[in-house]
N, C-alpha and C positions, 0 to 999 in steps of 0.2 A: 503494500499500499504506500503510495505517495505522500502521505500525511497523516497528522494524529493531533488528538487534543490532550494534554497532559494536565490532569485536573489539579493536583497540587499547587503546581505554577501556573495554573490558568492560562496556559500558553499554546499556542497554534503551532506545530511543527511541519514544513513543507520540504520535500527532499528535492529542492530544485535550488537552481541559483538564485540569488537576490536579483529583483529588478525593482526600479523605481515605484513609488507609491502614487497611485491616483483615486480619490475617492469614488470615481466611477466604476472602480473593480467591484467595489461593494454596491453602490446603489444600481448599476447596470450590467452586472456581469453578463448577461447573455448577449450583449452588442460585441464581445470578443471573443474570438475563436481560440480560447486557449482552456484546455482541459484542466489546468491547475486552480481554474476558478471554481470548478464543481467541488475539489477539495477544501479549499478557502471558505465557501460558503456552507460546506457540510461541517467542517469543525467550528464554524462561527455560529451554527446553530448549537452545536454541543456547549460551547461556553454560556449562551443564553439559558441552555436548559439547566446548567449548573448553579446559575447564581439565582435562580428564579423558581427552583423545584426543591422543597424541603428535604425529600429523598438523598438527593445528591448531594446538598450543602452536608448533611450528615456522614455521607459517603467519604467527602473531603476533610471534614474534620477527624474522621477516622485514620484516613492516610496521614495526617497531621501528626497525630497521636504515635503512630507508627514510626515516624521519620524521627521524631525527638526521643522516642525510647530506643532506638537504632542509635543515635548519635550519643545518648548519654549512657548505655548500658551495653551496645554491642548486639542487642536482641534481634535476632532475623526472623524469629518464629513467633509474632503477635498472634493472639488468638481472639476470637470474637471480632473478626473485622468485619464493619457494617458493609462494606463495599463488595465483599463477597455475596451478600445478595443479588448483585447485578446479574450474577450468572447462575442462580437459583432457578432452575426449571420448574415451574408449577406440573405436576402431575397430571391434572385434569386438562387443562387447556394445551400443555406442552410448551407454554411461552415462559420467558424469562424477561424482568426488567430491561434487560440490555436491547432485546428485540425490540422492545416499544420504543426505546429513545432511538434505534437505528432505524426503525419506521417512520417516526417523527422527522428526523433528519431529511430522510429520503422525500418525504413529503415537501419540504421546503426546497430540497433541490429541484424537483421537480415543478413546483409553483415559480419558484425564481429564475432558474435556468431555461426552462421550457422543455416540452418532451424531447424535441429534437435533437439538444446539446445532450442531455443526461443518457439517451440511447446511443449517441455517435460517440460519447466519452466513457462509456461503461467499458470495465474490463482492458483498459489501456494499461499494458505491462511495461512502462517506461517510466522514465522521470517526469512524465506530463507534459513538462513543457521547458526547454532549455534557453530562456530567453536572456540571462545574462544583463548586458547592459543596454541591450536594444530597447527602443520604445516601443510599447504594445500599441497595436493601431486598432480601432474598431474594425472588424471584419464586415464588408459587404455579404458575403456568405452565410453569415447569421444573424437575420433580421428578428425582430420581435415579432412572432406571429401569434396569432389566438390559437387556442388548443381546445379540443372538443373532451367533452367527458372520456369518450371511448378512447381517445389517445392516453388521456391522463391515467386510466384504469389501466390500459396496456401495460405502461411503465410499472404503477403501483401494485399491480397483481403479479408481476411476472419477474420481480426481482427474487434470485435464488436464496436470498438470507434475510431479505428485510420485509417480505410481503405478507406473511401470515396475521400480524395484527390488524392491518388495513383490511385485509380480506376477510376476517372475521366479522369486522361492523360491515363492511360491504353487503355482506351476504344476509345480515340480519336485517339491512335498510335498502339503500341503492345507490347507485352512482353519486347522484346529487347530494344526497343527504351525507354520504360518506365523505365527499369531499369537502362540505361545508362544516362538518364537525369533528373530523378526527384530531386534528391537533389539541383541540379542546378537551376531549374527553381525556387525551393523554396528560395535558397540563395538569388538569385537577386530580388524575389517578397518581401523580407523583407527589401530591402533597399527603398522601398516606405512607405509612410503613410497608404497605404490601402493594405496590401499584398493579401488579399484574391481576391480583383478585379484585381490587376496586375496580379496573378496566373490564375485564371480564363481565363481573356482575352487571356493570352499566350497560354494556352492549347485550349481554342476554336479556335485560330489561327494557330495552330501549324502544320496542316498535310502537307500544300508546304514545310515546312520546314524538316519535316521526311525525303520527297521524295528526296530534295537537299542532306541531308546529308548520304543517304544510297547511292547515286551516288557518294561519295568519296571513293576512293581507300584505302585498308587499314585502314578501319574507326577504328579498335579495337586498332591499334596501334598510331592513329594519333589524341589524345586525344584534340589539339588545333582546329581540323576541327570542332568539334561538342561544344566544350566549348564556344567559342568564338561567335558562331553562336546562341547559345540558349542565350549568355549574351546579345547579341545585340537584338534577340527577344522580351526578356522579358521587356528591356528598352522601345522598339517602343511599346508593346502592353500596357506599362504602359502609354506613352504619349498619347497613343491614347485615354486613359480614363480621361485625364485630370491630372494625377497624376505625381507629380515631382519624380525624380530618384536622390538619393545622392548615390556619390561615397561611396562603401562600406569601412565601419570603420571610415569615416570620422567624424560622430557625437562624436564618443569616441575621435579620435585623437584632435578635435577641443577644448576638454576640458582644454588642454593644453595651448590654447591661454586666456582662461577666467581670467580676473583680479581679481577675488576674489575665489581664489580656495579653501579658509577656508570653503568656504559653498557647495563645491562638495564632493562626496563620496570618502573619500581615497583611497578605493580600485579601483573604477574607474580611478581615477588620476592615479595610480599606473600602470593599464594595458593599459592606454593612453599611458604613456610613453614607456612602453614594445614594444606596438604595432608601435608607432611611430620608435623606434630602428628597429624593423622587417621590416617596409616599406624602411627605409634607406638602410638596407640589401639587399632587395629585388631588387631594384634599383641598386644595385653595381654589383649583379651578375645576373642580367635578368631574375629575377623569377617573378611569378605572385603569389601574397599571395591569391588572390581570389581562386585560386584551392585548396590550403591547407585548407580553411575554408569552401569553398562549397563541398568539397570531404573530410571531417576532418575523415572520418571514413576507408577511404583508407588506406592500410597498410604502402603505401609509405610517404603519408601525416601525419598519426598519429604519425608515429615514428617521422618524423622531428617536429611536433608540442610537442611531448614528450621531444624531446632532447633541444630545445632553445625556444620554443613557451610559449603562455599563459596556464597555468595549476591551476585548482582549488587551492585556498590558504590553504582550510581546506575540509577534509572530517571527519565529526561527526558519532561517533558510539553510540550506547546505554551507554556504559561504557570508551569511551576513544576516542582518534583522531588521524587522520595524518596531521601533516602539510606538506599537499602534494605538494605543489610547493617547498619547499625547502627538502624534502625527494628525489624527483627526480633530484634537482640541486645536492646535495650531491651524490646521485647513478650516474649520468652521469658525476661527478668529473668536473662539467664547472668551477667552482670557480670565474665566471665573472660577478656575479650579487651583486647589492648592498644590505645593511643589512637587508631592509625590504623584501625580498624574503627569508629570513630565519623565526625563530620562530616569528619575530614581525609580518610579513605579518598573520599569523594564529591568532594572538593575536587580530589584529584589525579586522579580519573576526569574530572573537568567540565574541567580544564586539558589533560590528554592529548586529549581530544574536540574541544576548540576548537584545538589544534595540529595534528590528524590532518585537521581540516576544512579549514584554510588551506593545507595540503600538497597535499590532493585538489584544490581549485580551482586551485590554481597548475600542477598536472600536467596538469589538464584543459584551461586556456588555453593550456599550452605545446602540447599537441597538437593 
């Protein structure tokens, strides 16, 4: 694979040579015939998942505790690792939480990049793009074109690894409803400690909700009709299975109330403070942050997140890096951020990434 997201350092890694940054690569990546943008967008979704889903914040906190334990005691055999739950397969549905995350990221790959690009860039077994110092140009061969429900389904239902969660919802509803609601169901399922159970129960009992939502006038223009209905439905489904539902992003922002903050990942603390500020601003303007993160790939919400929301501190290339949060702040000319949003934030991410890599190598050798 030509890229990855490193959760402890909140860093996107791309196995290509560095090229100059342009905001257009994030705002309109499908205008460029560069397969690396599939990886960049996919891993960016994983970042937004991590800072907005309680389950993943708990996984990141668990990984930080392992790192500190290793650095203080040399222990490479940590027990009760929360992140192990990501790979635990549910016996009934056959799904594991990571399947939901990857299907959710694939959904936004297709929505942002388009069916044409995702299909053509699938299974490219090379370094994706070797752009080096050359200027990436908008490609006339990759226009923005509309995509039908059939073509969207073709990609979402044919992926050999990531299709099962989407197929489950699609089979219980229909093409339009699945495309409309899938990212919302996944987002709220990950506010519980068992997202697979929450998701499958919500999908299993969703048919009456479908009929009710379809009865709403101007459905496509009234996002609040189905968004709040889906949120309530997932919460009830979780409660039915005895799962507790935590307010989205609460695990992250609650870190600000911890008495011993020196023991917490400084990147998580930074983004907790940033998220707290966004929460206060949202209350002031009557906005719903859940929509921004549940629908993070939507063109409107993606632009807002890039303009003032959390972005990864660092993108690492084979031969260089982007201090991404700082670069976007400079590009947007906001000038309203503290010093740690500049190169210092990327430096912290780089250091944590190096330490995490050392721990992972030691744990691999010990096993």
